[in-house]
N, C-alpha and C positions, 0 to 999 in steps of 0.2 A: 571676433567671430562675426561673420556676415549673416544676418538673419533677415528673411523675408517674412511677410505677414502670413504666408501659407506654410511656413516652417521649412522651406527649402534653403539650401545654402550654396554659395559659390565654391566653397572649399570642401571637397569630399572627405578630407582627412579630419574635419572637425566633427565632434559628436553632434548627433541630431538634437534639435531643440525639443524639449518635452512638450507634448500636446497641450498640457495644462498652461504652459507659458504662452503658447500661440493663442489659445482660447482667451487668455487673460488680456492679451494685446488687442485681439479682435473685439472683445466685449467692451473695451474702452471706447470703441467707435460709436457705441450706442448713444453716447453723450453728444455726438456731433450730428447736426442736421445738414444733409447734403454737403459733405466736406469736399474740398478741392485738394488735389495732390500737388505738392510743391517740392522742389529740390533745393537744398541749401548747402553751400560749400563752406567749410570751416578751415581756417588756417591759423597757426601760431608759430612765432619764432623768438619769443621772449619768455623768460621765466620757466615754470614747469609746464612745458608745452602739452604733454599728454593730459595732465590734470586739468589744464585750462580747456582743452577740447571737450573733455568729459563734462566739465562744469557747464559749458555752453549747451551741450546736448541735454543735460538735466534741466537747465533753465528753459529750454524750448519746451520740454515735456511738461513743465510746470505752468505753461502759458494756457489760460482758459481758451477753449476752442481750438486746441492744437494737440495732436498726438504724433509722436515719433514712431514711424513704422519700420524703418530699416536704417542701420548704421554701417558704414563701409569699413573696410580695413584702413589702417593708417599708412600713409606714404610720406617719405621724406624727400624734400625738394630744395634746390637752391633758390634763393630769392630772385624774383622776376625784376628785370629792368635796372639792376644795380651791378657794380663791379664785383666780380667773383671774390669771395672771402671777406667782403666788407660788412656782411651781416651774418648772424647765425642761420642755419638751415631751418626750413619750415617743416612742421608736421601738418599734413593735410588730410581731410576726410570729407565725406559727403553724407548727408542724412536725407532720407525721404520722409516727408511728413504728410499728414492729412489735416486740413484746417478749415474752419469756417470764417477765419479772418480774411478780409479783403487784402490785396497786395500792399496797400498803403499802411495798414495796421501791422502786417507782418514785417514790413520794413522798419517801422517804429520799434517793434519788439526786438528785432535784430540789433538795431542801434543801441537800445537800452541795455542789451546783454553786453555789447562791446564796451559801453561806458562802465558797466558793473565790474568789468575786468580791467578797468583803467586803460582802455584803448586811447591812444593819443594820436591825433591826425596833424602832425607837424609838417610832413613832407610826403609827396607822392612816392610810392614804392618804399616808404620808410618801414622800419621794423615795427611789429605790433604784437601785443599780447594775444589778441584774437581778432580775426576777420570773420564776419558773418555775412555772407553774400547770398542773396536769392538768385539762384541760377535759372529756375523756370517755375512758372505758376500755371498749372493746368495747361491749356493751349493758348494762353494769352500772349499776344504780340503787341507791344506798346513801345513807342519812342519817347515816352514821358522822360524828360531829363532827370527827374528826381528818382525814377526807378524804371530803367529800360529793361523790357522783358522780351525774349529771354536775355540773360546777361550778355552784353555785347562782345565779350572776349572769351566766354566759356568754351566755344567751339574750337578755340586755338590752344587751349591749355590742358596739357596732359595731367596736371595735378587736380583738375576737375574731372576730366573725362575718364581717367583710369579708375578712381574710386567709384564714380557713378556707374561705370560699366560693370563693376563687381556686384553692385546691388540691383541693377536693372539692366541686364544684358540687351534687352530689346528696346530700351529707351530711345526716344528721338528728341532732338532740339527743334522746336518749331522754326521753320524757315531755313534750317541748316541740314537736317537729315539725321540718320541713325548715329547714336553715340559711338557704336562699334566702328563704323566707317570713318568717323571723324578721328577717333583715337588711332586707327590704323594709319591715317594720313599724317598725324602729328608725331606718332611714335612714342615709345615708352622710355627712351634713353634718359630723359630728364627726371624721371621719377623712380624712387627706390622703395619697393614694398618693405614694410617693417613688420614682418611676421611675428617678431618678438614683442610687439605692442598690441594692445587690444582695447578697443572702446566698447562699452556695453550698451545694450538697449535698455532704456530706463524701465524699472519695474512698473 
């Protein structure tokens, strides 16, 4: 279920989120002082992919100074940059967070979550239990090689743009333009929505 902090949803067939749940999520923001909005892309193509994605979302929520505000639907995609059929398909999702962590600390937390799920970096484009990528952080534009913002390839990837558009239809990528326009240019042919799967917003 796609949930926004104001209780609206992108799928009109899904039951409304109870007001109490929305209030609970918004109340959590009281613990954050001047939080920044950030967008994180998640991907998994090894092991129990759905369980791993949910585990990463829960781990993000458990991070001090961070609150998960929206969780996208799940999409299934073929691995990027490898021979077709050489790896299992990916489950992909996007989460929108609010955080007081600076980008460098958020990157460290994402890498710690990857390590917790036994992510191994043996080859570029190799299979992985979990990918945690910072797609955008507020309106920050940085060419720092350790963390380029926004993510240098996010504007080209339907598996990032499609779930991001689901949770933030009006979103823009700094320097590249509206997510909706970028998605229209890339197309949805490479991504398959998995309406039978659901990731939940942490309690």
